[in-house]
N, C-alpha and C positions, 0 to 999 in steps of 0.2 A: 170818418173824416181822415184824409191823408195827413201825415205828419210833415212838418216843414223843418228841414235841416238848417238850424241857425248856428252861426259861429259862437264859440265858447266866449264867456265873459272874462276868461283868464287872459292876462297880458302875455302869457307864454305861448309862443308858436314854435312847435318842433316839427321839422320836416326831414324826411329821409328820401332817398332816391326811389323811384318808382319800382325798381326790381327787387326791393327788399322783401324777404320772405315773411310770412305771417309770424313765425317764431322770432325773427329779428325785431319786427315791429313791436310784438308783445314784450320782448326783453327790454327794449328801450322804454316803453310805456311803464313797465314795472320799476325800472331804475328811477324814474321820476316819481312814481307813486311812493316808493320806499323812502325817498327824500322829502316826502310830504309837499311836493310841488304839483299843483293842479294844472296839468297840461295835456292837451290832446296831441297825439302823435299822428302825423299824416305822411304816408308814403306817396307823395305826389310830385316830388322834385324830379324833373326829367332833363337828362343830358343826351344830346344826339351827336353822333359822329362815328368815326371808324375806330374800332378797338374797344378794349375794356376800360371803363372808367372806375376809379376808386369809389368806394361807398362814401356817403356823407351823412352826418347828423348835424343839421343846422338849427341852432337855438336862437330865436329872435325875441328879445325882451329888453326893457329898459334896464340899464346897469344898476340903478338904484333898487329896482325890484329884485334883480338877480342877487345882489349882495344881501339884501334884507332877508331873502328866503333862507340863505345859509346861516345868517346870524340867528334867525329864529330857530332853525333846526338845531344849531349848536346850543342855543340857550335852553331849548326844550329838554335836551339831554342833560344839561346841567341844572335844570329846574328853574331857570329864569329866562326871560326873553331879553336879549341884548341887541344893540344896534339901532340906529336911527338915521334917517336921511338928514344931512346937513345942508345939502345943496345938490344941484344937478350933477350926478356923477360922483358924489362924495358921500360915503357911508362908513360908519365904524362897525366892523363885523364882529369883533370880539374873538377871543381864543376858541379854538375848536372848529370854527367855520371852515378853515382850510381842509381839515380832515374830512368833513362832511362833503365838500366839493370834490376832493380827491376820490372818495368812495363812489360818488355819482359818476364821475368820468370813467373810473375803472370799470364800473358796471356796464356803462354804455359800450366801451371797447370790448368787454367780455361778451356782450350780447351780439356783437358783430363778427366774432372770431370765425364762425362757420360760413360767413358770407361767400357767395360765389363771385362777388366783385373783389378786385384787389383791395388790400388794406387801405383804409381811408382816414378821415379826419372828423373830429368834433369841432364845429365852428360856432363861436358865440358872436352874434351880431347885436351890439348894444344900440337899441333904437333911439335912445335919448341923447347919447354922446357921439353917435356915428363912428364907432370903432368896431373892428372885427378882431377877434382874439381866438387863436388856435389853442384849444384845450387838449394838450397832449398827454399821453400816458407817462412820458418821461418826467413830467413836472412833479416835483416833490410836494408833500403836504405843506411844508413851509413856503414853497413857491406859490401854491394856491392861496395860502394865507396872505402872502404879499399882494397877490392880485386883488383879493377882496379888500385890502386896505389901501389900494391905489386911489388917487384923485384923478379921475378920467375927464374932469371938466376941461382940461387942456389937451386938445387933440394931438396925436402924433402926426408927423409930417405925412406918413403914408396912409394913416387910418387903419393900420394893420399892426397889432401888438403880438409879439411872440416871446416865448420863453427862451432865453439864451442859457443853455446848460453850462457852457464854459464860464460865463460870468455869474451865474446863479441869480439872474434877475430878469424882469420883463423889460423888453426893449422894442423900440420901433423897428419894424422889419427892414427899413432902409438902412438904419444904423448897423444892423447885423450884416446886411449885404455889403456895405462899405468896408467893414472890418475884414470880411472874408474875401473881398475882391482885391487882387493885386493892383498896385498902382499902375495905371495905364499911361503914364507920362512919357 
């Protein structure tokens, strides 16, 4: 009897660009497995146009599930499970969760170092609060802890949250743009 390929029951959807090598796909899959996150990794994202496009690892998951996964991983290391959903987009991650997230992000970037595509981005798409968050290598462990402790139930104006290294905080991408753009009056 033929097998039917059915979608995973996991709320995690991990997509990479179609040109990713098998080693890169396996590296990203292992990064999630080591973080105890049940996710299928699919290299099915396709971009068309002229030129070389940067690589992409897109993570689509409800923010509550995202934060809870890192709270559980940090709690498991400490011998306890911490964190609970308080409301849509609001979760208490507990200490150590930022370190676990930083390790995952670092592993993803490391798995993409040998990519034939230009250096790219890890993008978190929060499906419950409709926010996109760039998970960059430059974000510190404390920065990731701040992210996991944010209340995202109030959307940013742009729907795009980024780490502002100069300010040491997560900010709406429009706010960063307004600060960095000279007054055009």
